[in-house]
C-alpha positions as CSV (number, residue, x, y, z in Angstrom):
1,M,0.1,0.3,-0.1
2,S,1.1,3.2,-1.0
3,E,2.0,6.0,1.9
4,G,-1.0,8.3,0.4
5,S,-3.8,5.6,1.0
6,N,-3.2,5.9,5.2
7,W,-5.1,9.1,5.7
8,P,-8.4,7.2,6.7
9,K,-6.7,5.3,9.2
10,G,-5.5,8.9,10.5
11,L,-9.3,10.1,10.4
12,L,-10.3,6.7,12.5
13,Y,-7.3,7.6,15.0
14,L,-8.5,11.2,15.4
15,F,-12.3,10.1,16.2
16,Q,-11.1,7.5,18.6
17,R,-9.0,9.5,20.4
18,Y,-11.3,12.0,21.0
19,R,-14.5,10.3,21.0
20,V,-15.8,11.3,24.1
21,F,-15.8,15.4,23.0
22,I,-17.1,14.0,19.7
23,G,-19.9,12.4,21.4
24,A,-20.6,15.7,23.8
25,A,-20.7,18.3,20.4
26,G,-23.2,15.8,18.9
27,A,-25.5,15.4,21.9
28,S,-25.0,19.5,22.1
29,I,-26.1,19.6,18.9
30,G,-29.1,17.3,18.8
31,V,-30.6,19.1,22.0
32,V,-30.1,22.6,20.1
33,I,-32.1,21.3,16.9
34,G,-34.8,19.8,19.4
35,I,-34.8,23.3,21.0
36,Y,-35.2,25.2,17.9
37,S,-36.5,22.5,15.4
38,D,-38.5,25.1,13.3
39,E,-35.3,27.0,12.6
40,A,-33.4,24.2,12.1
41,R,-35.5,22.8,9.2
42,K,-35.6,26.1,7.6
43,V,-31.8,25.9,7.5
44,I,-31.7,22.5,6.3
45,E,-34.5,23.3,3.8
46,W,-32.2,26.2,3.0
47,M,-29.0,24.2,2.1
48,W,-31.5,21.8,0.3
49,A,-32.1,24.1,-2.4
50,Y,-28.6,25.1,-2.9
51,V,-27.7,21.6,-3.0
52,T,-30.3,21.2,-5.9
53,V,-29.6,23.9,-7.5
54,G,-25.9,23.2,-7.0
55,S,-25.0,27.4,-7.4
56,L,-22.9,27.3,-4.0
57,M,-22.8,23.8,-2.3
58,I,-20.8,22.5,-5.5
59,P,-18.2,24.8,-5.6
60,I,-18.0,24.2,-1.8
61,F,-17.3,20.7,-1.7
62,S,-15.1,21.0,-5.1
63,A,-12.9,23.5,-2.7
64,A,-12.8,20.8,0.2
65,L,-12.0,17.9,-2.1
66,L,-9.1,20.2,-3.9
67,C,-7.5,20.7,-0.5
68,I,-7.6,17.1,0.6
69,A,-6.3,16.3,-2.5
70,T,-3.4,19.0,-2.0
71,W,-2.3,18.3,0.9
72,Q,-2.3,14.1,0.2
73,V,-0.1,14.8,-3.0
74,R,2.1,17.4,-1.2
75,G,3.0,14.9,1.6
76,V,3.3,12.1,-0.6
77,M,6.2,14.3,-2.2
78,D,7.5,15.5,0.7
79,R,8.2,11.9,1.8
80,R,9.8,10.9,-1.5
81,K,12.0,13.8,-1.4
82,K,12.9,13.1,1.9
83,G,13.7,9.3,0.9
84,N,15.7,10.6,-2.1
85,C,17.8,12.4,-0.1
86,S,18.8,9.9,1.9
87,I,23.0,8.7,2.3
88,L,23.0,5.7,-0.2
89,S,26.1,3.1,0.1
90,R,27.8,2.7,-3.0
91,S,31.2,1.4,-4.8
92,F,33.4,1.7,-8.0
93,D,34.2,-0.9,-9.8
94,I,37.9,-0.6,-10.1
95,H,39.2,-1.1,-13.9
96,M,42.5,-0.8,-15.9
97,D,41.4,2.5,-18.0
98,D,41.7,3.9,-14.4
99,F,45.5,4.3,-14.4
100,E,47.8,6.3,-16.6
101,D,50.9,3.9,-16.1
102,D,51.3,0.8,-15.9
103,L,51.0,-0.7,-12.0
104,P,53.6,-2.7,-9.9
105,E,53.3,-6.6,-9.4
106,D,52.4,-6.3,-6.0
107,E,49.6,-4.2,-5.8
108,A,46.9,-6.1,-6.8
109,V,43.7,-3.8,-7.5
110,I,42.0,-4.3,-10.5
111,G,38.4,-6.2,-10.1
112,R,38.1,-5.0,-6.5
113,E,35.9,-1.6,-5.4
114,L,36.2,1.8,-3.9
115,H,33.3,1.8,-1.7
116,Y,32.1,5.7,-1.0
117,L,28.4,7.1,0.0
118,E,26.3,9.4,-1.7
119,R,23.4,11.6,-0.7
120,A,21.7,13.4,-3.5
121,T,20.1,16.7,-3.8
122,D,18.6,18.6,-6.3
123,S,21.8,21.6,-5.7
124,K,24.4,22.4,-8.7
125,T,27.0,21.6,-6.2
126,L,28.6,18.4,-5.6
127,A,30.7,18.1,-2.6
128,F,33.0,15.2,-3.0
129,L,34.7,14.3,0.5
130,L,38.4,12.6,1.5
131,P,38.7,11.4,5.1
132,G,41.7,11.1,7.1
133,L,44.6,8.5,7.9
134,G,43.0,5.2,8.7
135,L,39.5,7.4,8.8
136,D,36.7,6.2,6.0
137,A,33.6,8.0,4.5
138,N,31.0,7.1,7.7
139,D,33.2,10.2,9.6
140,F,31.6,12.6,7.1
141,R,27.7,11.2,7.9
142,P,26.5,14.5,10.1
143,Y,27.9,16.7,7.6
144,M,26.0,14.9,4.8
145,N,22.8,14.7,6.7
146,I,22.5,18.3,6.8
147,A,24.2,19.3,3.7
148,R,22.5,21.6,1.0
149,E,24.9,20.2,-1.7
150,H,25.1,16.8,-3.1
151,T,27.7,15.1,-1.2
152,A,29.9,11.6,-2.0
153,A,32.5,10.5,1.1
154,L,35.0,8.2,-0.1
155,T,37.0,5.2,1.4
156,L,40.5,5.3,0.3
157,F,41.2,1.5,-0.8
158,G,41.7,-1.1,2.2
159,F,40.2,1.3,4.9
160,N,36.9,-0.4,4.5
161,T,35.9,-2.1,7.7
162,E,34.2,-5.2,6.2
163,E,37.5,-5.6,4.0
164,A,39.8,-5.4,6.8
165,R,40.5,-9.3,7.4
166,N,39.8,-9.5,3.4
167,E,43.5,-10.8,1.7
168,R,42.7,-9.4,-1.7
169,Y,43.0,-5.9,-0.6
170,Q,46.4,-5.7,0.5
171,P,48.7,-2.2,1.2
172,V,49.4,-0.4,-1.8
173,G,51.5,2.8,-2.5
174,L,50.7,6.4,-2.6
175,T,51.0,7.0,-6.5
176,T,47.9,3.8,-7.0
177,H,46.2,5.6,-4.6
178,I,45.8,8.8,-5.7
179,E,45.1,7.6,-9.4
180,L,42.2,5.1,-7.3
181,V,41.0,8.5,-6.2
182,N,41.1,10.4,-9.2
183,G,39.6,7.4,-11.2
184,A,36.6,7.8,-8.6
185,L,36.4,11.5,-9.2
186,N,36.4,11.1,-12.9
187,S,33.8,8.5,-12.5
188,I,31.1,10.6,-10.6
189,R,32.2,13.1,-12.9
190,R,30.8,11.3,-15.7
191,K,27.5,10.5,-13.7
192,Y,27.0,14.4,-13.0
193,P,28.6,16.2,-15.8
194,Q,26.4,19.7,-15.3
195,K,27.1,19.7,-11.5
196,K,30.2,22.1,-10.2
197,M,32.4,19.7,-8.1
198,V,34.0,20.9,-5.0
199,L,36.4,18.7,-3.2
200,I,36.4,18.7,0.4
201,G,39.8,17.0,2.4
202,F,40.8,16.3,6.4
203,S,44.0,16.0,7.3
204,I,45.8,13.3,4.8
205,G,42.6,14.0,2.9
206,A,43.7,17.3,2.3
207,D,47.3,16.1,1.4
208,I,45.5,14.0,-1.1
209,I,44.1,17.0,-2.9
210,I,47.3,18.6,-2.7
211,R,48.9,15.8,-4.6
212,L,46.2,15.2,-6.9
213,S,47.3,18.8,-8.5
214,E,50.5,17.6,-9.3
215,F,48.8,14.3,-11.2
216,W,46.7,16.8,-12.8
217,Q,49.6,19.0,-14.1
218,T,51.1,16.0,-15.6
219,H,48.4,14.1,-16.9
220,P,45.5,17.0,-18.1
221,A,43.4,14.7,-19.6
222,R,42.7,12.8,-16.4
223,D,41.5,16.5,-14.4
224,P,38.1,16.4,-13.1
225,H,37.9,19.9,-13.7
226,V,37.6,21.0,-9.7
227,A,35.8,23.9,-9.3
228,A,36.8,24.3,-5.8
229,A,38.9,23.2,-2.6
230,L,38.6,23.2,0.9
231,L,41.8,22.0,2.8
232,L,41.2,21.1,6.7
233,D,44.7,20.5,8.3
234,P,46.9,19.7,5.7
235,N,50.4,18.8,6.5
236,V,52.8,21.5,6.4
237,N,55.9,19.2,7.1
238,H,57.3,16.5,9.5
239,S,56.3,18.7,12.4
240,S,52.8,18.6,11.9
241,M,52.7,14.9,11.3
242,I,52.8,13.9,15.0
243,V,50.2,10.8,14.6
244,S,50.7,9.7,11.1
245,G,54.7,10.0,11.9
246,A,53.9,7.6,15.1
247,F,52.5,5.5,12.7
248,A,54.8,5.6,10.0
249,T,57.4,3.6,12.2
250,M,54.9,1.1,13.8
251,N,54.8,-2.6,13.8
252,P,51.4,-4.0,12.5
253,S,52.1,-7.0,14.0
254,D,52.2,-5.7,17.4
255,P,48.7,-3.1,17.3
256,L,47.9,-2.7,21.2
257,A,51.7,-1.6,22.0
258,E,51.6,1.0,19.1
259,L,47.8,2.3,19.8
260,K,48.9,2.3,23.2
261,E,52.1,4.9,22.3
262,V,49.3,6.8,20.0
263,A,47.4,7.2,23.0
264,R,49.9,8.9,25.1
265,I,50.0,12.2,22.5
266,P,47.1,14.1,23.4
267,Q,47.8,17.1,25.7
268,N,44.9,17.8,27.2
269,I,40.8,16.3,28.1
270,T,38.9,17.4,24.5
271,E,42.4,15.8,22.4
272,F,42.3,12.6,24.8
273,Q,38.6,12.5,24.0
274,N,38.9,12.9,20.2
275,M,42.1,11.0,20.3
276,S,40.3,7.9,22.1
277,E,37.1,7.6,19.3
278,Y,39.9,7.8,16.6
279,L,41.9,5.1,17.9
280,Y,38.5,3.2,18.5
281,K,37.7,3.3,15.0
282,I,41.1,2.6,13.9
283,S,41.6,-0.6,16.0
284,K,38.9,-1.8,13.5
285,K,40.8,-1.8,10.1
286,N,44.1,-3.2,8.9
287,L,46.6,-1.5,10.5
288,A,49.2,-2.6,7.6
289,H,47.3,-0.6,5.1
290,L,47.6,2.5,7.4
291,Q,51.3,2.1,8.2
292,R,52.2,1.9,4.7
293,H,50.1,4.8,4.0
294,A,51.8,7.0,6.8
295,E,55.0,6.0,5.9
296,D,54.4,7.1,2.3
297,W,52.8,10.7,3.4
298,W,56.1,10.9,5.7
299,D,58.5,10.4,2.6
300,Y,56.4,12.8,0.7
301,W,56.5,16.0,2.9
302,D,59.6,18.3,4.1
303,D,61.6,18.0,7.6
304,D,60.6,20.1,10.5
305,G,60.6,23.8,10.2
306,R,60.9,24.0,6.3
307,Y,57.6,25.0,4.2
308,D,59.1,25.3,0.8
309,L,57.2,22.2,-0.3
310,F,54.0,23.3,1.0
311,F,53.9,26.4,-0.9
312,Q,54.9,25.1,-4.2
313,R,51.9,22.5,-3.9
314,I,49.3,25.1,-2.6
315,A,50.5,26.9,-5.7
316,R,50.3,24.5,-8.2
317,L,46.9,23.1,-6.7
318,H,45.6,27.1,-7.0
319,S,46.9,27.1,-10.6
320,T,45.0,23.8,-11.5
321,C,41.6,24.9,-9.2
322,P,40.0,28.5,-9.2
323,K,39.0,28.6,-5.8
324,I,41.1,27.4,-2.6
325,R,40.6,27.6,1.6
326,V,42.9,26.2,3.9
327,L,41.5,25.7,7.3
328,F,43.8,24.9,10.1
329,S,42.8,23.7,13.6
330,A,44.6,24.8,17.0
331,H,47.0,22.4,16.6
332,Y,48.9,24.7,14.1
333,D,49.1,27.9,15.9
334,R,52.8,28.0,16.6
335,H,53.1,27.6,12.7
336,F,50.5,30.1,11.3
337,N,52.5,33.2,12.3
338,E,55.0,32.3,9.8
339,I,52.7,30.3,7.1
340,Y,50.4,33.2,7.2
341,A,53.4,35.5,6.6
342,R,54.8,34.0,3.8
343,A,51.5,33.5,2.0
344,K,51.3,37.5,2.0
345,R,54.7,37.6,0.3
346,Q,53.2,35.2,-2.2
347,N,50.0,36.8,-2.5
348,M,48.1,34.1,-1.2
349,G,47.3,35.1,2.6
350,Q,43.5,35.1,1.5
351,I,43.3,31.4,1.3
352,F,44.1,30.6,5.0
353,N,42.8,30.8,8.5
354,L,43.2,29.5,11.7
355,R,40.2,28.5,14.3
356,R,40.7,27.4,18.1
357,D,39.0,23.9,17.4
358,D,40.8,20.9,18.0
359,H,42.0,18.9,14.6
360,F,39.3,16.4,15.0
361,E,36.3,19.3,15.6
362,L,37.3,20.0,12.1
363,L,34.7,17.6,11.4
364,N,31.9,19.0,12.7
365,D,28.7,19.0,10.6
366,R,28.0,23.0,11.1
367,L,31.1,23.6,11.1
368,L,32.0,21.2,7.3
369,A,28.5,23.6,6.2
370,D,29.5,26.8,6.8
371,E,32.9,26.5,4.9
372,V,31.6,24.7,1.9
373,A,29.2,27.4,1.6
374,K,32.4,30.0,2.5
375,I,34.5,28.2,-0.4
376,Q,31.7,28.8,-2.9
377,V,30.8,32.2,-2.2
378,D,34.3,33.6,-1.4
379,S,35.1,35.3,-5.1
380,H,38.3,36.9,-4.0
381,L,40.2,33.7,-3.6
382,L,40.3,34.1,-7.6
383,T,43.1,36.2,-7.3
384,P,45.8,34.8,-9.4
385,V,49.0,33.4,-7.3
386,K,52.3,33.7,-7.7
387,G,54.7,31.0,-7.5
């Protein structure tokens, strides 16, 4: 039975709930009619005359029926619209044509899947979300539930919880990860060619966006034409890689001891709470994937105190993406003054900002919604960047 056919049950429920009041009202009307029977008879005769003539009652009944029908249709449409905006689990099949170069022999990914979540809306903007180290698409669910934008959140190869013990999903290198992500971007671009794509990356997810710009520069035919990018706590050098640096040297065969060491990193109760939640999530994953991924990113960035690579790469990203915004958490407060001063000298100061929030609080749904809105309306971010 369709949803629109349930309204008689609603009327029956109302009648049963208020039967005492309805009965009392009916008795009162009966008494009034008995007392004023002559006047009641005249009213009934008057109504019947207009019913038979049809000059008054037919339009009234038609209007009433139209209101009821409109109410029912609107309710069905609202329920369907709400259903169409639910978050759905989907996957991309991995094909050989997703890769520009030959794959290493020990990286078997063809015939496997990349998993993602999608919440489709009628927005002209498609926000594509990339998670942090060891996390997955589910970390973006709170934002996706309230987003006005059409949203899709990707889980990187090997980090889907259901495949943590699947031997067909072995760790792969950074280059392969980047081509897999870019293949997913192009797949969803082909599916929604008319939508403006915005990339949002958290932590290592932000680093992926930076690395993607290098891939687009060397392989322009693979560029999915991203309109804007929001980077949340990207790494700047080894000094910002406290957690990923710890995982880069971990021993996956002794996960409990390694996770206990990472649990010592927090400096206050908020950090401890967020870190505890993070460790709970990644403890369900295959830590060999996490260790390989962290090690590759460690090799990608400069040593402590050096920002040359970071600014070269941010400038390259800006050259391929018309709008860019870089948001740092409170963990970057000792880096930010130097970063901002150097950014101003390179005409990039306007794209950086620092918040008082903890690293993991940048995933807050309202914060994300506000920042995604800003990246779409900040026309001053179109200022050309000097490399």
